[in-house]
C-alpha positions in Angstrom: 0.0 0.0 0.0 2.8 2.4 0.9 4.5 1.5 -2.5 1.2 2.4 -4.3 1.0 5.7 -2.4 4.6 6.6 -3.3 4.2 5.7 -7.0 1.0 7.7 -7.2 2.8 10.8 -5.6 5.8 10.4 -8.0 3.6 10.2 -11.0 1.7 13.3 -9.9 4.9 15.2 -9.1 6.3 14.3 -12.7 3.2 15.2 -14.4 3.2 18.5 -12.8 6.5 19.2 -14.5 5.2 18.5 -18.0 3.9 21.3 -20.3 0.2 21.7 -20.0 -2.2 21.6 -22.9 -3.4 25.1 -24.1 -7.0 24.6 -22.9 -9.4 26.9 -21.2 -11.4 25.6 -18.2 -14.6 27.1 -19.4 -14.4 25.6 -22.8 -13.4 22.2 -21.5 -16.4 22.3 -19.1 -18.8 23.1 -21.9 -17.7 20.2 -23.9 -17.5 17.7 -21.1 -19.2 18.4 -17.8 -22.7 17.1 -17.0 -24.5 18.4 -13.9 -26.5 15.7 -12.2 -29.9 16.2 -10.6 -28.3 15.5 -7.1 -26.4 18.8 -7.2 -28.6 21.2 -9.2 -32.2 22.1 -10.0 -31.1 22.4 -13.7 -29.4 19.1 -14.5 -27.7 18.4 -17.9 -24.6 19.6 -19.9 -22.8 22.7 -18.5 -23.8 25.8 -20.2 -21.6 28.9 -19.9 -24.3 31.1 -21.4 -26.4 30.6 -18.2 -23.7 32.4 -16.0 -21.7 34.3 -18.5 -19.7 36.0 -15.7 -18.3 32.5 -14.9 -16.3 32.2 -18.1 -13.4 34.6 -16.9 -13.4 33.1 -13.3 -12.9 29.6 -14.7 -10.4 30.7 -17.5 -7.9 32.4 -15.1 -7.7 29.0 -13.4 -6.4 27.4 -16.7 -2.8 26.4 -16.8 -2.2 28.9 -19.6 -3.1 32.0 -17.6 -0.4 33.4 -15.6 -2.5 34.1 -12.5 -1.0 32.1 -9.5 -3.8 33.0 -7.0 -7.5 33.6 -7.8 -10.0 35.0 -5.2 -13.7 34.7 -5.4 -15.7 36.7 -2.9 -19.4 35.8 -3.7 -23.0 35.6 -2.6 -25.0 32.4 -2.8 -26.8 31.4 -6.0 -24.0 32.4 -8.4 -22.6 28.9 -9.3 -19.4 29.4 -7.3 -19.3 25.7 -6.2 -19.8 24.6 -9.9 -16.9 26.7 -11.1 -14.6 25.1 -8.5 -15.9 21.6 -9.4 -15.4 22.2 -13.1 -11.8 23.3 -12.4 -11.1 20.1 -10.3 -12.4 17.8 -13.1 -10.4 19.8 -15.6 -7.3 19.1 -13.5 -8.1 15.3 -13.3 -8.7 15.1 -17.1 -6.6 17.6 -18.8 -3.8 19.0 -16.6 -3.1 16.3 -14.2 -1.2 16.9 -11.0 -1.5 16.7 -7.3 -4.4 18.7 -6.0 -6.0 19.4 -2.7 -9.4 20.7 -1.5 -9.6 22.3 1.9 -12.9 22.9 3.6 -13.4 24.4 7.0 -13.6 20.9 8.6 -13.0 17.3 7.7 -16.7 16.6 7.9 -17.5 19.4 5.4 -14.7 18.0 3.1 -16.4 14.6 3.2 -19.7 16.1 2.6 -18.4 18.0 -0.5 -16.9 14.9 -1.9 -20.1 12.8 -1.4 -22.7 15.4 -2.2 -21.1 17.6 -4.9 -17.9 16.4 -6.4 -18.7 12.6 -6.5 -22.0 12.9 -8.3 -20.6 15.3 -10.9 -17.6 13.0 -11.6 -20.1 10.1 -12.1 -22.3 12.1 -14.4 -19.3 13.3 -16.5 -18.3 10.5 -18.9 -14.6 11.5 -19.4 -14.1 12.0 -15.5 -15.8 8.8 -14.6 -13.3 6.9 -16.8 -10.3 8.7 -15.5 -11.0 9.0 -11.8 -10.7 5.6 -10.2 -14.0 4.6 -8.5 -14.2 4.5 -4.7 -12.8 1.3 -3.3 -11.8 0.2 0.1 -8.5 -1.6 -0.1 -7.0 -1.7 -3.5 -5.4 1.8 -3.6 -8.3 3.4 -5.5 -10.3 6.5 -4.7 -11.6 6.8 -1.2 -14.1 9.5 -0.1 -11.4 12.0 0.7 -8.8 10.7 -1.7 -9.3 10.3 -5.4 -6.7 9.0 -7.8 -6.4 9.6 -11.6 -3.5 9.1 -14.1 -0.8 11.6 -13.4 -2.2 12.9 -10.2 -4.6 12.7 -7.2 -7.0 14.7 -5.3 -7.1 14.9 -1.5 -9.8 16.5 0.5 -9.1 17.7 4.0 -10.2 20.1 6.7 -8.7 23.5 7.9 -9.2 22.0 11.4 -6.6 19.3 10.8 -2.9 20.4 10.9 -1.8 16.9 9.9 -4.0 17.0 6.7 -2.4 20.4 5.7 1.2 19.3 5.9 1.5 15.8 4.4 1.8 16.4 0.7 3.2 18.8 -1.9 0.4 20.2 -4.0 0.2 22.0 -7.3 -3.5 22.8 -7.4 -5.1 24.0 -4.2 -8.8 24.9 -3.6 -9.5 26.9 -0.4 -13.2 26.6 -0.1 -15.4 28.6 2.3 -12.5 30.5 3.6 -14.3 32.6 6.1 -15.3 29.4 7.9 -11.7 28.4 8.6 -10.3 28.7 12.1 -7.6 31.4 12.7 -5.2 28.8 14.1 -5.1 25.0 14.1 -3.5 22.6 16.5 -1.1 25.3 17.7 0.7 25.2 14.4 -0.5 28.6 13.1 -2.8 29.9 10.4 -4.2 27.0 8.3 -4.3 29.2 5.3 -0.6 29.6 5.5 0.0 25.9 6.1 -2.0 25.0 3.1 -0.2 27.6 0.8 3.1 26.1 1.9 2.1 22.8 0.2 2.3 24.6 -3.1 5.8 26.0 -2.7 7.5 23.3 -4.7 5.5 24.0 -7.9 6.4 27.1 -9.9 3.2 26.7 -12.0 0.9 26.4 -9.0 -2.7 27.5 -8.8 -4.5 28.6 -5.6 -8.2 29.3 -5.7 -9.8 31.0 -2.7 -13.6 30.9 -2.5 -16.0 32.2 0.1 -19.0 34.0 1.1 -17.8 36.8 3.3 -19.0 37.2 7.0 -18.0 40.1 9.4 -16.5 43.4 8.2 -12.8 43.7 9.3 -12.5 40.0 10.2 -13.4 38.4 6.9 -10.5 36.2 5.4 -12.1 36.4 1.9 -12.5 40.2 2.1 -8.9 40.6 3.1 -7.7 38.4 0.1 -10.0 40.3 -2.2 -8.8 43.7 -1.0 -5.3 42.6 -1.8 -6.3 41.6 -5.4 -6.9 43.5 -8.5 -10.6 43.7 -7.4 -12.7 42.8 -10.4 -16.4 43.7 -10.7 -18.8 42.6 -13.5 -19.9 45.6 -15.5 -23.3 45.5 -17.5 -25.0 48.0 -19.7 -28.5 49.4 -19.3 -30.7 47.7 -21.8 -32.6 50.8 -22.9 -31.4 51.7 -26.4 -31.2 55.4 -25.6 -28.8 54.8 -22.8 -26.4 51.8 -22.7 -24.7 53.1 -19.6 -22.1 50.7 -18.3 -22.4 50.0 -14.5 -21.8 47.8 -11.6 -25.0 46.4 -10.1 -25.4 47.6 -6.5 -28.2 47.0 -4.0 -28.9 50.7 -3.3 -30.4 50.9 -6.8 -33.0 48.3 -6.3 -36.3 50.1 -5.5 -39.8 49.1 -4.7 -42.9 50.3 -3.0 -42.6 49.3 0.7 -44.8 46.3 1.5 -45.0 45.4 -2.2 -41.8 43.7 -3.2 -43.4 42.5 -6.4 -42.9 46.1 -7.7 -39.1 45.9 -7.3 -37.0 47.2 -10.3 -33.4 48.2 -10.8 -33.0 51.9 -11.5 -30.3 52.6 -14.1 -27.5 54.9 -12.8 -27.2 56.5 -16.2 -30.7 57.3 -17.3 -32.8 56.6 -14.2 -35.1 54.3 -16.1 -36.5 51.1 -14.5 -34.8 47.9 -15.4 -36.9 44.7 -15.0 -35.5 41.3 -14.1 -36.4 40.0 -17.6 -33.6 42.2 -19.0 -30.9 40.5 -16.8 -29.9 37.6 -19.1 -29.1 39.9 -22.0 -27.3 42.4 -19.7 -25.2 39.4 -18.3 -24.4 38.1 -21.8 -23.0 41.4 -22.8 -21.1 42.2 -19.6 -17.4 42.2 -18.8 -15.0 42.1 -15.8 -13.2 45.3 -14.9 -10.2 45.4 -12.7 -10.5 48.3 -10.4 -7.1 48.0 -8.6 -4.6 46.5 -11.1 -1.1 46.1 -10.2 2.0 43.9 -10.7 2.1 40.7 -8.7 -1.5 41.0 -7.4 -3.9 38.1 -7.3 -6.8 38.1 -9.6 -9.9 38.9 -7.6 -13.6 38.7 -8.4 -16.7 39.9 -6.5 -20.1 38.8 -7.7 -23.5 39.1 -5.9 -27.0 37.6 -6.3 -28.0 40.8 -8.1 -26.3 39.2 -11.0 -27.7 35.7 -10.5 -30.1 34.5 -13.2 -31.7 32.3 -10.5 -32.7 35.2 -8.1 -35.1 38.1 -9.1 -35.3 41.6 -7.8 -38.6 40.7 -6.2 -37.1 37.8 -4.2 -34.3 40.0 -2.9 -36.7 42.8 -2.0 -38.9 40.3 -0.2 -35.9 38.8 1.8 -34.8 42.3 2.7 -38.2 43.3 4.1 -38.4 40.1 6.2 -34.8 40.8 7.5 -35.4 44.4 8.5 -35.0 45.0 12.2 -33.5 41.6 12.9 -29.6 41.9 13.1 -29.2 38.2 12.6 -31.4 38.1 9.5 -29.8 41.3 8.2 -26.4 39.6 8.5 -27.6 36.7 6.5 -29.1 38.9 3.8 -25.9 41.0 3.5 -23.6 37.9 3.3 -25.6 35.5 1.2 -27.4 37.8 -1.2 -25.0 40.8 -1.5 -21.9 38.9 -1.0 -20.6 41.6 1.3 -19.4 41.8 4.8 -21.7 42.7 7.6 -20.7 45.3 10.2 -21.7 44.4 13.7 -22.1 46.7 16.5 -20.4 44.6 19.1 -21.5 46.9 21.9 -24.4 47.0 24.3 -26.5 50.1 24.7 -25.7 52.2 27.7 -27.0 50.5 30.9 -28.7 53.8 31.8 -30.9 53.6 28.6 -31.9 50.0 29.4 -32.8 50.9 33.1 -34.9 53.9 31.9 -36.6 51.9 29.2 -37.6 49.3 31.8 -39.0 51.9 34.1 -40.9 53.8 31.4 -42.1 50.9 29.2 -42.4 47.7 31.2 -45.3 47.8 33.7 -44.6 44.4 35.3 -42.4 43.9 38.4 -39.9 41.3 39.4 -41.0 37.8 40.4 -44.2 38.1 38.2 -44.7 36.5 34.8 -46.3 38.6 31.9 -49.1 36.8 30.1 -47.1 36.8 26.9 -44.4 34.5 28.4 -44.9 30.9 27.4 -42.3 29.1 29.4 -39.4 29.7 31.7 -35.7 28.8 31.9 -33.0 29.8 34.3 -29.2 30.4 34.1 -26.9 30.2 37.1 -23.3 31.6 37.3 -21.2 30.1 40.1 -18.7 32.3 41.9 -16.5 31.4 44.9 -18.9 33.0 47.6 -22.3 33.1 45.9 -24.6 31.8 43.1 -26.3 34.3 40.8 -29.2 33.1 38.8 -31.7 34.7 36.4 -35.1 33.4 35.6 -36.3 34.3 32.0 -39.6 34.0 30.4 -39.8 33.3 26.6 -42.5 34.5 24.3 -43.2 34.0 20.5 -40.3 35.4 18.4 -37.8 34.6 21.2 -38.9 37.8 22.9 -37.4 37.6 26.4 -38.9 38.8 29.7 -36.5 38.8 32.7 -38.6 37.4 35.6 -36.3 37.6 38.6 -32.6 37.9 39.4 -31.5 36.4 42.7 -28.1 36.0 44.5 -27.5 33.2 47.1 -24.4 33.7 49.2 -22.4 30.9 50.8 -19.6 28.4 50.2 -20.1 27.1 46.8 -17.5 24.4 47.2 -19.7 22.8 49.8 -22.6 20.8 48.1 -24.6 21.1 51.4 -24.1 24.8 51.9 -27.5 26.8 52.2 -26.7 28.6 48.9 -27.2 25.3 47.1 -30.4 24.5 49.0 -31.6 27.9 48.0 -31.0 27.1 44.3 -32.7 23.8 44.8 -35.8 25.7 46.1 -35.8 27.9 43.1 -35.6 24.9 40.8 -38.8 23.7 42.4 -40.5 26.9 42.6 -43.6 27.7 40.7 -44.2 31.1 39.1 -47.6 32.6 38.2 -48.7 34.7 35.4 -51.4 37.4 35.5 -54.1 34.9 35.0 -52.9 32.7 37.9 -51.6 30.1 35.6 -48.6 28.1 37.0 -45.3 27.9 35.1 -42.3 26.0 36.5 -38.7 26.4 35.3 -38.5 24.2 32.3 -34.6 23.9 32.3 -32.0 25.2 34.7 -28.5 25.6 33.4 -25.7 25.9 35.9 -22.1 26.9 35.0 -19.7 24.2 36.1 -16.6 26.0 35.0 -15.6 27.0 38.5 -17.0 24.3 40.8 -17.2 21.3 38.6 -17.8 18.5 41.1 -20.2 20.6 43.2 -22.3 21.5 40.2 -22.3 17.8 39.1 -23.5 16.9 42.5 -26.4 19.4 42.2 -27.6 18.5 38.8 -27.4 14.7 39.3 -30.9 13.6 40.1 -32.6 16.7 38.8 -33.8 16.0 35.4 -34.6 19.6 34.5 -31.1 20.9 35.5 -28.1 20.6 33.2 -24.4 21.4 33.7 -22.9 23.9 31.2 -19.5 25.2 30.5 -18.7 28.2 28.5 -16.5 27.8 25.4 -14.6 30.7 23.8 -14.4 31.3 20.1 -16.7 32.2 17.3 -19.1 30.0 15.3 -19.7 27.9 18.4 -23.5 27.1 18.9 -25.2 28.6 21.8 -25.9 25.0 23.0 -23.5 22.3 21.8 -23.9 18.6 21.9 -23.6 16.9 25.2 -19.9 16.0 26.1 -18.5 13.8 28.8 -15.4 14.4 31.0 -13.2 11.4 31.6 -11.3 10.8 34.8 -9.5 8.2 36.7 -10.8 6.3 39.7 -8.9 3.5 41.5 -6.6 3.3 38.5 -9.4 2.8 36.1 -10.3 5.4 33.4 -13.9 6.4 33.4 -14.6 7.7 29.9 -18.1 8.9 30.5 -17.7 10.2 34.0 -20.0 13.2 34.0 -21.9 15.0 31.3 -22.0 18.8 30.5 -23.2 20.9 27.6 -20.7 23.3 25.9 -22.1 26.9 25.5 -20.8 29.2 22.8 -20.6 32.3 24.9 -18.9 34.6 22.3 -21.6 34.4 19.7 -24.3 34.4 22.3 -23.1 37.6 23.9 -22.9 39.2 20.5 -26.6 38.2 19.7 -27.8 39.3 23.1 -26.2 42.7 22.7 -27.9 43.0 19.3 -31.1 42.2 20.9 -30.6 44.7 23.7 -30.3 47.3 21.1 -33.7 46.6 19.4 -36.3 49.3 19.7 -40.1 48.9 20.2 -42.4 49.6 17.1 -43.9 53.0 16.4 -47.0 52.1 18.3 -45.0 51.5 21.5 -46.5 48.0 22.0 -45.2 45.8 19.2 -41.6 44.6 19.4 -39.3 43.0 17.1 -38.1 39.4 17.2 -35.7 38.9 20.1 -36.6 42.1 22.1 -35.7 42.0 25.8 -38.1 43.2 28.6 -37.1 43.9 32.2 -39.0 44.4 35.4 -39.5 48.1 36.2 -38.0 47.6 39.8 -34.6 45.9 38.8 -31.6 47.6 40.5 -29.0 49.6 38.4 -26.3 47.0 39.3 -28.2 44.4 37.2 -28.1 46.7 34.0 -24.4 47.5 34.7 -23.5 43.8 34.8 -25.6 43.0 31.8 -23.6 45.5 29.7 -20.1 44.9 31.3 -18.4 43.4 28.3 -17.1 45.1 25.1 -15.8 43.6 21.8 -12.2 44.4 21.0 -9.9 43.3 18.3 -6.3 42.4 18.1 -4.1 40.4 15.7 -3.8 36.7 15.6 -0.6 34.8 14.8 -1.6 34.5 11.2 -1.9 38.2 10.8 -5.8 38.3 10.8 -7.8 40.6 12.9 -9.3 38.7 15.8 -12.3 39.7 17.9 -12.7 38.8 21.5 -14.7 39.9 24.5 -13.1 42.0 27.3 -14.8 42.6 30.7 -15.2 46.2 31.8 -16.9 45.3 35.2 -18.8 42.5 37.1 -20.6 40.6 34.2 -22.5 37.9 36.1 -25.9 39.1 34.8 -24.7 38.7 31.2 -23.4 35.2 31.9 -26.7 34.3 33.5 -28.6 35.5 30.4 -26.3 33.4 28.2 -26.9 30.3 30.3 -30.7 31.0 30.4 -30.7 31.2 26.6 -28.7 27.9 26.4 -31.3 26.3 28.7 -34.1 27.6 26.4 -32.3 25.8 23.5 -32.2 22.6 25.5 -36.0 23.1 26.1 -36.4 23.2 22.3 -36.9 26.9 21.6 -34.6 26.9 18.7 -36.8 24.2 17.1 -40.1 26.1 17.4 -41.6 27.4 14.2 -43.9 30.4 14.1 -46.9 28.0 14.0 -45.6 26.1 17.1 -45.1 29.3 18.9 -48.6 30.5 18.0 -50.1 27.1 19.2 -48.0 27.3 22.5 -49.2 30.9 23.1 -52.8 29.9 22.6 -52.5 27.0 25.2 -51.0 29.5 27.7 -53.8 31.9 27.1 -56.3 29.2 28.3 -57.0 29.1 32.0 -54.9 26.7 34.0 -52.9 25.1 31.3 -50.5 22.2 32.0 -47.3 23.9 33.1 -44.8 21.5 31.6 -44.3 19.5 28.4 -46.0 21.7 25.8 -42.7 22.3 24.0 -42.1 18.6 23.6 -45.5 18.0 22.1 -45.0 20.8 19.6 -41.5 19.8 18.4 -42.2 16.0 18.7 -45.9 15.6 18.1 -47.1 13.2 20.8 -47.9 12.7 24.4 -45.3 13.0 27.2 -43.7 10.1 28.7 -43.0 9.7 32.3 -39.5 8.5 33.1 -37.6 8.3 36.5 -35.0 10.6 37.6 -31.5 9.5 38.3 -30.5 9.2 42.0 -27.2 10.6 43.2 -24.6 7.9 43.5 -23.0 6.8 46.7 -19.7 8.4 47.7 -16.7 6.9 45.9 -18.6 6.1 42.8 -18.5 7.9 39.4 -18.6 11.7 39.9 -16.1 11.7 43.0 -13.1 10.9 41.0 -9.9 12.8 40.2 -9.8 16.0 38.2 -11.0 15.9 34.6 -8.6 14.6 32.1 -10.3 15.6 29.0 -13.6 15.8 27.1 -15.1 13.2 24.9 -17.8 14.4 22.5 -21.0 12.6 22.4 -21.9 11.2 19.0 -25.5 12.3 19.1 -27.2 15.4 20.2 -29.8 13.4 22.2 -27.8 10.6 23.5 -29.5 8.4 26.1 -28.2 6.0 28.9 -29.8 2.7 29.6 -29.4 1.8 33.2 -30.6 -1.3 35.2 -31.3 0.4 38.4 -34.5 0.6 40.5 -36.8 3.5 39.3 -36.9 6.8 41.3 -39.5 9.6 41.3 -40.7 10.2 37.7 -40.5 13.5 35.7 -41.8 14.4 32.3 -39.4 14.7 29.3 -39.8 14.9 25.6 -41.8 12.1 24.1 -39.5 11.5 21.0 -36.4 11.3 23.1 -37.9 8.9 25.6 -39.6 6.9 23.0 -36.3 6.4 21.1 -34.5 5.4 24.3 -37.2 2.9 25.2 -37.1 1.4 21.7 -33.3 1.0 21.9 -33.6 -0.6 25.3 -36.1 -3.1 24.0 -33.9 -4.0 21.0 -31.1 -4.8 23.4 -33.3 -6.9 25.6 -32.7 -4.6 28.6 -35.2 -3.8 31.3 -34.7 -0.9 33.5 -35.0 2.9 33.4 -34.2 5.4 30.6 -32.6 8.7 31.3 -31.8 11.7 29.1 
């Protein structure tokens, strides 16, 4: 096997030194590539006329073009993935050499191979003959390794330093660059590591592709700004004008509330341009380099304004739906305009929040407004106290702070009165204005400071979870359950205790965006994610809620890096993050607008069931009663040595099957419980099921 690998690399290296055929990628693709129905809604032979702006993007990737580095900053729906796939198949069939595709992660690399590249190779006859079919043991193509005469293609992830340093590469595709980490495995910037693989080849080609993300922190934006910055120029279709212009969003106009009236207004004559004119405009367009210079990369920017698959009306409709929602506005800016989004990163002044609560919110602490459908709580653990916030959630993820409590004591002692006070809060029932009872659906307790004590507390409380804050961007608010391994009596316990990782950085950014939202003009309606506070909250609460700021510094790879910096005591902010994570654990992130409406209707009825409605809505079935887990005796799992590392759970809703006597029942989500019971029956086990 090692001999085969060495021979493959040697053949690829030698092929990379041979003269290349004088072919253009776009012409080769038009002659050979067939798009299968698995990857497109328009299957069939590749047609450059459908996306004329793609010809030059593909052709600069041809071996005959002198460009060494090509940058594509793009929106969605502009065939960017197809351009990259066409190039990779051209390499395999017409200009063989060692090639590499790097995705943000190994999982995404595997998905790209299986869902995009593989089906297109199978549908394209010449590629199907040259690329060895996937096999398991004979040296042929594997999911992330494909072999062809004179070369190979390896697919890896930017999260694997090992995958980025193993081979010399002539052709390099750096896909979804903004999704790459800043550093990998302590070895530096993965983009630099990937580029070093190409140093051996004088005729290398590097293709960097991505939808941009945040202004000032986008890797693809930085690469594009360093390029010759090409924009696609089109002419006004009206005969009396013919003005050449770049399409920009500001010139799309429509009557508010009527996106079907959207048109593009010509920058030259001011006449309306309908979407039906777009194909002819694209066919006559050209790329214009706005920052040419020796040694610069060739850079392209293209947005959905040019897409033949997206109309002005669709974009206007998306824009109207996103207005007032920072998260949706970011998605629109990135995926439709292909531009970076500028985040505020700052909370509004605490004085403004306190004044707003006193002026606008008529409810007082420890009472539940009738709009709130369910409650969660988040607890931050300090050395001498527990701080906890109870939050009510309403349709549109509108948040009502219900109460904020501080329990003083020795948090290292599981029997201290502070923990008993938290246990009492866990069991407490709150009442809305109609007298309907609402318990806390999920209590999330931070275990970062007092791990063993927190584990002791949550054990046996089925509606309590241990959470641990995780730094870094693009980490979900609530991650998949993980386990900490430890040693006990010389034996490694791999699944010692469970906790949920919480992506605090993105959560704080989103919370600050929501704190900056304003009520509607009528003073009563509020946007999605709006935050309400009791009129009698103390000023210290608002100071703590706004006690972090977003700063930037430079990473080892030279990229600007954002991180949070505390400006004061920030426990109220941490508690809000954990309460939000608890809401995700309760299923809030799975609720559709229709499910929210149904839940609100149930809460509006007198004396509704206080628990379980969420599970019915996102699972569709009655609730199952299952027993809680009793606390283990001293010396058993949970009392071991310090944690040695985390082992990620393979499934988001993992279950444990235990042959122990049942304890007091609590209600959990029917789909989870049903799946666990079914698994137990298949294994012939009798006993209790716990989530």
